[in-house]
C-alpha positions as CSV (number, residue, x, y, z in Angstrom):
1,M,0.0,0.0,0.0
2,T,1.2,3.5,-0.9
3,K,1.7,5.7,2.2
4,F,1.3,9.4,1.7
5,T,3.4,11.6,4.1
6,E,2.7,15.0,5.4
7,E,5.4,16.3,3.1
8,D,3.5,14.8,0.1
9,V,0.3,16.5,1.1
10,K,2.0,19.8,1.7
11,Y,3.7,19.6,-1.7
12,F,0.3,19.0,-3.5
13,A,-1.4,21.7,-1.3
14,N,1.3,24.2,-2.3
15,F,1.0,23.2,-5.9
16,A,-2.7,23.8,-5.7
17,R,-2.2,27.1,-3.8
18,I,-4.0,25.8,-0.7
19,A,-2.8,26.7,2.7
20,I,-3.0,23.9,5.2
21,S,-1.7,23.4,8.8
22,D,0.6,20.6,10.0
23,E,-2.3,19.0,11.7
24,E,-4.4,19.1,8.5
25,A,-1.5,17.7,6.5
26,T,-1.3,14.7,8.9
27,T,-5.0,14.1,8.7
28,F,-5.1,14.4,4.9
29,A,-2.1,12.1,4.6
30,D,-4.0,9.3,6.5
31,I,-7.2,9.9,4.5
32,I,-5.4,9.9,1.1
33,S,-3.4,6.8,2.1
34,D,-6.6,5.0,2.9
35,L,-8.2,6.0,-0.4
36,V,-5.2,4.8,-2.4
37,G,-5.4,1.6,-0.4
38,F,-8.9,1.0,-1.6
39,G,-7.7,1.4,-5.2
40,D,-4.8,-1.0,-4.5
41,A,-7.4,-3.5,-3.2
42,L,-9.2,-3.4,-6.5
43,K,-6.1,-4.5,-8.3
44,E,-6.3,-7.8,-6.4
45,V,-9.9,-8.6,-7.6
46,E,-10.0,-11.7,-9.9
47,T,-11.2,-10.4,-13.3
48,D,-9.9,-13.1,-15.6
49,H,-13.3,-14.7,-16.1
50,I,-15.2,-11.4,-16.7
51,E,-15.7,-10.4,-20.3
52,P,-14.5,-6.8,-21.0
53,M,-17.2,-4.3,-21.9
54,T,-17.2,-0.8,-23.1
55,H,-20.3,0.2,-21.1
56,P,-22.0,-1.6,-18.3
57,L,-25.5,-0.8,-19.4
58,Q,-27.3,-1.9,-22.6
59,L,-28.1,1.5,-24.2
60,F,-30.2,1.8,-27.4
61,N,-30.7,4.8,-29.6
62,V,-34.4,5.5,-29.3
63,L,-34.4,8.4,-31.7
64,R,-35.6,8.1,-35.3
65,E,-33.2,8.5,-38.1
66,D,-32.9,12.2,-39.2
67,V,-34.3,12.2,-42.7
68,P,-35.0,15.6,-44.3
69,Q,-38.7,16.0,-45.2
70,D,-40.8,18.8,-46.7
71,I,-43.3,19.5,-44.0
72,L,-44.6,22.9,-45.1
73,D,-44.5,24.6,-48.4
74,R,-42.4,27.7,-48.1
75,E,-45.2,29.9,-49.4
76,E,-47.7,28.4,-46.9
77,M,-45.3,29.0,-44.1
78,L,-44.6,32.6,-45.0
79,A,-48.3,33.2,-45.4
80,S,-48.9,32.1,-41.8
81,V,-46.6,34.6,-40.1
82,E,-47.1,38.3,-39.4
83,E,-44.0,39.6,-41.1
84,H,-41.5,38.2,-43.5
85,E,-38.8,39.7,-45.7
86,A,-36.8,38.2,-48.6
87,G,-38.2,34.7,-47.9
88,M,-37.4,34.7,-44.2
89,I,-39.5,35.2,-41.1
90,K,-39.0,38.6,-39.5
91,V,-39.0,38.5,-35.7
92,P,-38.6,41.3,-33.1
93,N,-35.2,42.2,-31.7
94,I,-34.6,40.8,-28.3
95,L,-31.3,42.4,-27.4
């Protein structure tokens, strides 16, 4: 197991521009060492019989394929709006 020292914690705290006391460095060194120990424990798990996967959940694309369609005729659409100019819908300024 990797053991973090107070000096390691102070180095990273200084690198991150975080001011910590000696007491905090001691506490954080123990906490970080425990966290790294959990990661080391995962390395010991037997995974030879487990099939690798790219994602643990079966996800499906539920969206339809994007196919261009003519829904409204341009002239019908322009006739249904209050203002239009040069074949485009004119809307009020918002900014």
